[in-house]
N, C-alpha and C positions, 0 to 999 in steps of 0.2 A: 504494500500500500504506500509506503514512503517513496518508493521509486516512481510510482504513478503520480503522486503529488508533485515530486520534483520535475517530472516531465511536463506537467501542465504549467508550472511556474516558469520553466525554461522557454516555453512557447509564448508567454505573454510579451507584449511589446515593451521595449525599453522605456523607462521613465523619460519624459521630455528633457530633463536636465542631462541625462546620459547621452542624448542625441546631439547636443550642441557643445560648442567649445566654450571654455571659460577663461577669463583673464584675471590676473592678480591685480592688486591695487596699483602696482607699478606698470600696468599695461603689458605685462608679459603674458604670453599664451601658456596656459597649463597644458601638460601633455594629455592628449585625448585618449585616456586609458581604454575606452570601449570602442575604439575605431574599427576593430576587427568584426564588430557586430553591425557596422554600418552597411550601406548598399555597395556591393562590389561592382565597379564599372568596367574594369578591364585589366589585363595584364600584358605587359610588353617585355621583350627580351632584347638587351643590347641597345636600348634607346639612350644615346649619349647626348642629352641636351641640358640636363640639370646640373646644379653645383656639385652634387655627389658623384657625377659620372666621371669615368676615367676611360677615354677613348682608346687607350693603349692597353688597358687591363682586360681581364676576362669579362665577357658579357654578363650583365646583371639582369635580374628580373625587376620590373616596376609594377607594383600593384596599386590601383587607384580605387579609393573608396569615397563616397559622398555621404554627408549626413542625411539620415532618412527623411527629415522634413524638407530639405533642399531637393532631394530626388523627387519626392511626391509633387512638389511645386513645379519642378521642371517638366515632369510628365504632363501636367495640366496646361502649362503656359509656354514651354520652350525657352524660358528664361530662368535665371538663378535668383532666388529671393534674397533679401537681406539676411545676414547671418549664415548664408550657405558656407559650408566648410568641406574641404577636400583633403584627403590624405594621400601622399605619395610614399608608399612603403617600398624601400629598395632592399632587395635580398640578393645574396650570392647565389650562384648556380653551381651545381655539382653533377657530374656524369656517373661516377661510380658509387654505388651504395646499395646494400641489400640485394635485391634480385635484378636491379636495373642493368641492362646490357647496352643501352643506347639512349640517345636523347639526353635531356637535362631535367633536373628538378630543383626546386627552390630550397635554400637552407637558411642560414642565419640572416637577421636584419642588419644591414650596414648603415642605414639612415632612414629617418622619417622626416618628411617635409610636409608643411601644411600651408594651404591657401584658404583665406577667409575673406568673404565679401561683407564689408561693413562700411558703407559710404560716409557715415559720420566719423567713425573712429579712424578711418584711413583716407581722409579727404586729400592728404598730401601725396597719395600714390594712386589716385584714380578710383578710390573706393575698395581697393583690394590690398591685403597684407600677406606677405610671405614669411614663413618661419621655418627654421631648420633646427631639428633636435639631434641630428646625428644618431648615435646609439643611446644617448642619455634620455632622461625623463624630467630634467629640471626645467622650470618655466623658461621659455625662449623669448628673446626680444624680436620685434619685427625687423626684417632685413632692411637696410637703408635703401632709399629710393634709387640709389645708384647701382644696386645689385642687378645683374644681367637678367634675372627672371622677369622683372617688370617690363623691360623693353621687348623681350622675346614673347611673352604672353600677349602684350598689347599688339604686336605686329602679326603673330602667327596663330593665335587662338581662333577657333571656329565660332564659338559662342561666348560673348563677353571675353573674360580672361581665361577661359578654359579650353582645353584641347579636345573638344567633343569629337573632332575628326578621328580620334583614336579610341572612341568608346562606341563600338558598333551598335549597341542597343539604343543609344541616344541619337544617332544620326537621323533615323527616320522621324523621330519626334521633332528635332530642330528643323528638319526640312519641311515637315508639315506645318509648323508654326512660322516658317520663313524667318528664323532667327540665325540660320547658318550663314556665316560670311563665306565669300568665295574662297578664302584661305582653306576652309575645311572641306571643300568639295573635291573628291578624288575620282 
């Protein structure tokens, strides 16, 4: 009976507070501990565009998650709402392990990066803030507006500051809502 009760509790939606990011009094972003329970958007391998990328190293896996409320809003409107949050989880790749004889699988986390939409809080950077946690979990400061991610996302993102062009389940939604920039059409 205890296992059955646990299974029901595990299926309940996350409390709203667990779905959103939080900031300290000093305006640092707290590590979003529940992000692995957010909506999985996509995974890429060897995508070398972010600060944690090493174009000369072994290809890494990038996993992207969106806060549940932001995802639901995007599905309805094709736009990201205020307080939308995205996690870029970067993991090492490994070929040999257990029964695997080919291909690659994901291993340890090498970095966690976060993008948050908050037009009031981040008015100096177009309403979006980027944060890097590396492998730590201490509250992170917003990256300076001179960081390359701001210019890259502004220039190359398909919908607002996000790379929807790499999230196959969101492409038809953005296309239907006519929110996809030409950058994202492939």
